[in-house]
C-alpha positions as CSV (number, residue, x, y, z in Angstrom):
1,X,1.3,-20.2,-2.5
2,X,-1.9,-20.3,-0.5
3,X,-5.2,-21.8,-1.4
4,X,-7.4,-18.8,-0.7
5,X,-7.3,-15.1,-1.1
6,X,-6.2,-12.9,1.8
7,X,-7.5,-9.3,2.0
8,X,-4.8,-6.8,1.3
9,X,-4.6,-3.0,0.6
10,X,-2.0,-0.3,1.1
11,X,-3.5,1.1,4.4
12,X,-1.3,0.1,7.4
13,X,0.8,-2.2,5.3
14,X,2.8,0.2,3.1
15,X,4.9,3.2,3.9
16,X,6.4,5.7,1.4
17,X,9.8,6.8,2.7
18,X,11.5,10.2,2.1
19,X,15.1,9.7,3.4
20,X,14.7,8.6,7.1
21,X,11.0,9.8,7.3
22,X,8.3,7.2,7.0
23,X,4.8,8.3,5.6
24,X,1.8,6.1,6.0
25,X,-1.8,6.5,4.8
26,X,-4.1,8.2,7.3
27,X,-7.7,7.1,7.5
28,X,-8.7,10.0,5.3
29,X,-5.9,9.1,2.8
30,X,-7.3,5.5,2.7
31,X,-10.7,6.9,1.9
32,X,-9.2,8.9,-1.0
33,X,-7.4,5.8,-2.4
34,X,-10.6,3.8,-2.2
35,X,-12.5,6.6,-4.0
36,X,-9.7,6.7,-6.7
37,X,-9.9,2.9,-7.1
38,X,-13.6,3.2,-7.8
39,X,-13.0,6.0,-10.3
40,X,-10.2,4.0,-11.9
41,X,-12.6,1.1,-12.3
42,X,-15.4,3.3,-13.7
43,X,-13.0,4.3,-16.5
44,X,-12.8,0.6,-17.6
45,X,-9.4,-0.1,-16.0
46,X,-8.6,-3.3,-14.2
47,X,-10.0,-3.2,-10.7
48,X,-7.8,-4.6,-7.9
49,X,-8.9,-7.9,-6.5
50,X,-7.7,-7.0,-2.9
51,X,-6.2,-10.5,-2.4
52,X,-2.7,-12.0,-2.2
53,X,-3.2,-15.4,-3.7
54,X,-3.9,-17.4,-5.7
55,X,-4.2,-15.6,-8.9
56,X,-4.7,-12.1,-7.4
57,X,-3.7,-9.1,-9.3
58,X,-3.5,-5.3,-8.8
59,X,-3.3,-2.5,-8.9
60,X,-3.9,-1.4,-5.3
61,X,-3.9,2.3,-4.9
62,X,-2.4,4.3,-2.1
63,X,-2.4,8.0,-1.1
64,X,0.6,9.4,0.8
65,X,0.9,13.0,1.8
66,X,4.5,14.1,1.7
67,X,5.9,17.7,1.8
68,X,6.0,19.6,-1.4
69,X,9.3,19.2,-3.2
70,X,10.3,16.1,-1.4
71,X,11.2,13.0,-3.5
72,X,10.3,9.5,-2.2
73,X,13.4,7.2,-1.8
74,X,11.8,3.9,-1.0
75,X,8.6,2.0,-0.3
76,X,8.2,-0.6,2.5
77,X,5.6,-3.3,1.9
78,X,5.0,-5.5,4.9
79,X,4.0,-9.1,4.7
80,X,2.1,-8.8,7.9
81,X,-1.1,-7.2,8.9
82,X,0.5,-3.9,9.9
83,X,3.9,-2.2,9.5
84,X,4.5,-2.3,13.2
85,X,2.8,-4.3,15.9
86,X,3.4,-4.7,19.6
87,X,6.2,-7.1,18.6
88,X,7.9,-4.4,16.5
89,X,8.3,-4.0,12.8
90,X,6.9,-6.8,10.7
91,X,8.8,-8.6,7.9
92,X,8.4,-7.3,4.4
93,X,10.1,-5.9,1.4
94,X,12.0,-2.6,0.9
95,X,11.8,-1.3,-2.7
96,X,14.3,1.4,-3.6
97,X,13.0,4.1,-5.9
98,X,15.2,5.8,-8.5
């Protein structure tokens, strides 16, 4: 566990996967998720702290545009600064959705 907060959000760090197709937030999607987070906070809900540790908590909102009728199968959350860098895919966590 670190000693200071690190900035974190879903943009460039999370993908929503439908089978073998990976969907990431576009810049516009990121703006939508930021607007939703502000709306969520205005309704008295817990606002995200946008940090990893120590004591950080969510939620962090993400917007992913997938084709109508498609069902997400997994989510990839990278532990790096981006899903893929010039060194290739970054380490992270694959969460299977049921």
